[in-house]
C-alpha positions in Angstrom: 111.6 60.1 130.5 108.8 60.8 128.0 109.3 60.4 124.3 112.7 62.0 123.5 111.6 63.9 120.5 108.6 65.4 122.3 111.1 66.3 125.1 113.4 68.0 122.6 110.5 69.9 121.1 109.7 71.3 124.5 113.3 72.3 125.0 113.3 74.3 121.8 110.1 76.1 122.8 111.7 76.9 126.1 114.8 78.2 124.3 112.7 80.4 122.2 111.0 81.8 125.3 114.3 82.4 127.0 115.7 84.2 124.0 112.6 86.3 123.7 112.9 87.7 127.2 116.6 87.6 128.0 119.0 90.6 127.9 120.7 88.9 125.0 117.5 88.2 123.1 117.2 87.9 119.4 114.0 88.4 117.3 111.9 85.3 117.4 111.6 85.0 113.6 115.4 84.9 113.4 115.4 82.2 116.1 112.9 80.1 114.3 115.0 80.4 111.1 118.1 79.4 113.1 116.4 76.4 114.6 115.2 75.2 111.2 118.9 75.4 110.1 120.5 73.8 113.1 118.2 71.5 115.1 117.4 68.6 112.8 114.9 67.4 115.3 111.5 65.8 114.8 109.2 68.6 115.9 105.7 67.2 115.2 103.8 64.1 116.3 103.8 62.9 112.6 107.6 62.5 112.9 108.3 64.8 110.0 112.1 65.4 109.6 113.4 68.9 109.2 114.8 69.7 105.8 118.5 69.6 105.2 120.5 72.8 105.5 120.3 75.2 102.7 122.8 75.4 99.9 126.0 77.1 101.1 125.8 75.7 104.6 129.1 74.5 106.2 130.3 71.2 104.9 130.3 69.6 108.4 126.5 69.6 108.4 126.1 68.0 105.0 126.1 64.4 106.2 124.0 65.1 109.4 120.7 63.1 109.4 118.0 62.5 112.0 118.9 59.0 113.1 119.5 58.7 116.8 119.5 62.1 118.5 121.7 61.0 121.5 124.9 59.5 120.4 125.8 56.7 122.9 129.2 55.7 124.0 132.5 57.4 125.0 134.9 58.9 122.5 138.6 59.3 123.6 139.8 62.9 123.6 141.1 64.1 120.3 144.8 65.0 119.8 145.6 68.3 121.4 146.1 71.3 119.2 149.6 72.8 119.1 150.1 75.9 121.2 147.8 77.1 123.9 144.8 75.0 124.8 141.5 76.8 124.0 138.8 76.9 126.6 135.2 78.1 126.5 134.2 78.5 130.1 130.5 78.0 130.9 129.7 79.4 134.4 127.0 80.5 136.8 129.4 82.9 138.3 129.4 83.1 142.1 132.3 83.1 144.5 134.0 79.8 143.8 133.4 80.2 140.0 135.1 83.6 140.2 138.1 82.0 141.9 138.2 79.4 139.1 138.1 82.2 136.5 141.1 83.9 138.1 143.0 80.6 137.8 142.1 80.2 134.1 142.5 83.8 133.0 145.9 84.0 134.6 147.2 80.7 133.3 149.8 81.2 130.5 149.1 77.8 128.9 145.4 78.5 128.4 143.5 80.8 126.0 140.0 81.5 127.2 138.1 82.0 123.9 134.8 83.0 125.5 132.8 82.9 128.7 129.2 81.8 128.4 127.0 82.5 131.4 124.1 80.3 132.7 121.7 80.8 135.6 122.4 78.7 138.6 124.1 79.9 141.8 122.7 83.3 140.9 120.4 84.8 138.3 121.7 85.1 134.7 122.0 88.9 135.1 124.0 88.7 138.3 126.2 86.0 136.9 127.1 88.2 133.9 128.1 91.1 136.3 130.2 88.7 138.5 132.0 87.2 135.6 132.8 90.5 133.9 133.9 92.1 137.1 136.3 89.2 137.7 137.7 89.4 134.2 138.2 93.1 134.6 140.1 92.6 137.9 142.3 90.1 136.1 143.0 92.8 133.4 141.8 90.5 130.7 139.5 90.9 127.7 137.4 87.9 126.8 134.0 88.0 125.1 131.1 87.2 127.5 127.8 85.8 126.3 124.4 85.6 128.2 122.8 82.2 128.0 119.9 80.4 129.5 118.2 82.1 132.4 116.5 79.0 133.9 116.8 75.2 133.7 115.2 73.4 130.8 112.1 72.1 132.6 112.3 73.4 136.2 112.2 76.7 138.0 115.5 78.1 138.9 116.6 77.6 142.5 119.7 79.6 143.3 122.4 79.0 145.9 122.4 82.5 147.5 122.3 80.9 150.9 125.9 79.9 150.3 127.3 82.6 148.0 125.3 85.6 149.3 122.6 87.7 147.5 125.1 89.0 144.9 126.9 85.6 144.7 130.2 87.2 145.6 130.0 87.2 149.4 128.0 90.4 149.8 131.1 92.4 150.5 129.9 95.5 148.6 131.6 95.0 145.2 130.5 97.3 142.4 128.9 94.5 140.4 127.0 96.5 137.8 127.3 98.3 134.5 129.0 95.5 132.5 127.4 94.7 129.2 127.9 91.2 127.5 127.9 90.5 123.8 124.5 90.7 122.1 124.6 87.2 120.7 123.0 84.4 122.8 125.5 82.1 124.4 124.0 78.9 123.0 124.3 80.1 119.4 127.8 81.3 120.1 128.8 77.9 121.4 127.5 76.2 118.3 129.1 78.7 115.9 132.5 78.8 117.7 132.8 75.0 117.9 131.8 74.6 114.2 134.2 77.2 113.0 137.1 75.8 115.0 139.3 72.9 113.9 138.2 69.5 115.2 139.3 69.1 118.7 140.4 72.7 119.1 137.9 73.7 121.7 137.5 72.4 125.2 134.3 73.1 127.2 134.9 73.8 130.8 131.6 73.7 132.7 131.4 75.2 136.2 127.6 75.4 136.6 124.4 73.7 135.5 124.7 72.2 132.0 121.7 74.1 130.5 123.7 76.0 127.9 125.6 73.0 126.8 122.5 70.8 126.6 120.6 73.3 124.5 123.6 73.7 122.2 123.6 69.9 121.7 119.8 69.9 121.1 120.2 72.4 118.4 123.3 70.8 116.8 124.2 67.4 117.9 127.3 67.3 115.7 129.2 69.6 118.1 129.6 66.7 120.5 132.0 65.1 118.0 134.0 68.3 117.4 135.1 69.4 120.9 138.3 68.1 122.5 136.3 67.4 125.6 133.7 68.6 128.1 135.1 69.1 131.5 132.5 69.2 134.3 132.5 70.4 137.8 129.4 68.6 139.1 128.0 65.4 140.4 129.4 63.0 143.0 132.0 60.4 142.1 132.0 58.8 145.6 130.0 59.6 148.7 127.3 62.1 149.5 125.9 65.2 147.9 125.7 68.9 149.0 122.1 69.7 148.2 120.5 66.3 148.9 122.1 63.2 150.5 122.9 62.0 147.0 123.0 65.0 144.6 125.4 67.9 143.9 123.9 71.3 143.1 125.0 71.8 139.5 123.5 68.5 138.4 120.5 68.7 140.8 119.3 72.2 139.6 119.0 71.0 136.0 119.1 67.2 135.8 117.5 67.0 132.4 120.3 69.1 131.0 122.9 66.9 132.6 121.3 63.8 131.2 121.4 65.2 127.7 125.1 66.1 128.1 126.0 62.8 129.7 124.4 61.0 126.8 125.7 63.3 124.0 128.8 61.3 123.1 131.2 64.1 124.1 134.4 63.0 125.8 133.5 63.8 129.4 135.6 64.3 132.5 134.0 65.0 135.9 135.4 66.5 139.1 132.6 66.0 141.7 131.6 67.6 145.0 133.4 64.8 146.8 136.8 66.0 145.6 136.2 69.5 146.9 135.1 68.2 150.3 138.2 66.0 150.6 140.9 68.1 149.0 139.8 71.8 148.7 138.7 72.9 152.2 140.2 76.2 153.4 140.3 76.9 157.1 141.6 80.3 158.4 145.3 79.2 158.1 144.9 78.1 154.5 143.0 81.3 153.6 145.7 83.4 155.2 148.3 81.6 152.9 146.4 83.1 150.0 146.3 86.5 151.5 150.0 86.3 152.1 150.5 86.5 148.3 149.7 90.2 149.1 148.0 91.3 145.9 144.5 92.6 145.3 143.6 89.3 143.5 144.7 87.3 146.6 142.4 89.4 148.9 139.6 89.2 146.3 139.8 85.4 146.2 139.4 85.1 150.0 137.0 88.0 150.5 134.3 86.8 148.1 134.1 83.5 150.1 132.8 85.4 153.1 129.3 84.0 153.1 130.6 80.6 152.0 132.8 80.5 155.1 129.8 81.6 157.3 127.7 78.9 155.8 130.4 76.3 156.4 130.6 77.3 160.1 126.9 77.0 160.5 127.2 73.5 159.1 130.0 72.7 161.6 132.7 72.3 158.9 136.3 73.3 159.6 136.4 75.6 156.6 134.9 76.6 153.2 135.4 74.5 150.2 136.2 75.5 146.6 134.7 73.0 144.2 135.1 75.0 141.0 138.7 76.0 141.7 139.9 72.4 142.3 138.1 71.3 139.2 139.7 74.1 137.2 143.1 73.0 138.7 142.6 69.5 137.3 141.5 70.9 134.0 144.6 73.1 133.9 147.0 70.4 135.0 145.7 66.9 134.7 148.4 65.5 137.0 146.7 67.2 139.9 144.2 64.3 139.6 146.1 61.5 141.2 143.4 58.8 140.5 140.7 58.7 137.9 138.4 55.9 136.7 136.2 55.4 133.7 132.5 54.7 134.4 129.2 54.7 132.8 127.6 57.7 134.3 123.9 58.4 134.3 121.6 61.1 135.8 118.3 60.6 137.6 115.6 63.0 136.7 113.0 61.9 139.2 111.0 64.4 141.4 112.0 62.7 144.7 115.1 62.7 146.8 117.1 61.0 144.0 116.7 64.0 141.7 120.1 64.9 140.2 121.9 61.9 141.5 124.9 60.9 139.3 124.9 57.1 139.2 128.4 55.7 138.6 128.9 52.2 137.2 132.5 51.5 137.8 132.2 47.7 137.7 130.4 47.4 134.4 127.2 46.1 136.0 125.0 47.9 133.4 127.1 46.4 130.6 127.2 49.9 129.1 130.3 51.5 127.6 131.9 54.0 129.9 131.1 57.6 129.0 132.9 59.5 131.8 136.3 59.8 133.3 135.7 60.5 137.0 138.3 62.0 139.3 138.6 60.1 142.5 141.6 61.6 144.2 143.6 64.8 143.9 146.8 66.4 145.1 145.6 69.0 147.5 148.9 70.9 148.0 149.6 71.2 144.3 146.1 72.6 143.8 146.6 75.2 146.6 150.0 76.2 145.1 148.4 76.7 141.7 145.7 78.8 143.2 148.2 81.0 145.0 150.3 81.4 141.9 147.3 82.6 140.0 146.9 85.5 142.4 150.2 87.1 141.4 149.6 90.3 139.4 149.8 89.8 135.7 150.4 92.3 132.8 147.3 93.7 131.2 145.9 91.5 128.4 145.8 92.8 124.8 142.3 92.8 123.4 141.6 90.2 120.8 
């Protein structure tokens, strides 16, 4: 990768462009002011540091200096906060993301603080509609924020060939008319993490890591303040689903994944290989969900229509649900029956290795592990948790 500071500079410029044209845009002067307060990056070839934050800024920024932008090494998760765990879910909402949202929104042990939307499986605009439709169906009220509408350096390549043109199986759902919060998702991530107690927020990432990477670029200190960053993406063992070695979420924006992997956050990964092995649904398994006999149960199966068709064309016995099994592990860590620490890196090449997650389990690189990787899971417990989440819940009280 080219000089890191130049790389960061280009990311900030791209962020400004994204904010300037997105539905959740803010005035560019305000953005420039915000960047000068938050980024602490070297923006010019003369390596001129950005000034310290103005008087009155939050105390957790007072000791931040330029130093090394990427903080190496793995930090163990912080002590859990009493009461419900607090999630911010970052999603490129298509069919399996929506199923995962149902699981989180209907889990009594979790408080979903916010949903931040990123482009990936579908466009940013479509992902917003899909997430808010799902939330509405679950009778919940959670703030939703529009984020990055394309990867950091590359054009967006969606996965509509799997999820359908609308990302939700093309079954005719009324996916329109929902309006997210006006604030940009990246700025909301930074503010919400900084305003929370240390270790209070857990990031749950179901799509490309563009929003998270941009937040880290603007304020690297948030990496030390979250309880953890839980990622559905990559491959722990075996083959990929978009190339022989890469999984889609990492492949679509490998530069963002690289930034997050090297951020110093406590990271946990549930890869595509876990879905392929433990979360495949044939007709009989899909019927078990329908047998719950609620609108949510039918929704969960119906939106996987194009995914099931894609699986049949590929000669597979059923459709897989990568985001839901990842969410199951994040909701109940005992569903992961085997995990292993590794030093995980991401290839950002422009060849067939693009987006490959390279896992050093044996310590060959002599680098400190930065990732807990799930290698095996309890398939039946996951399926039961999914079915339980489809039971009708009482309407949420707006926060």
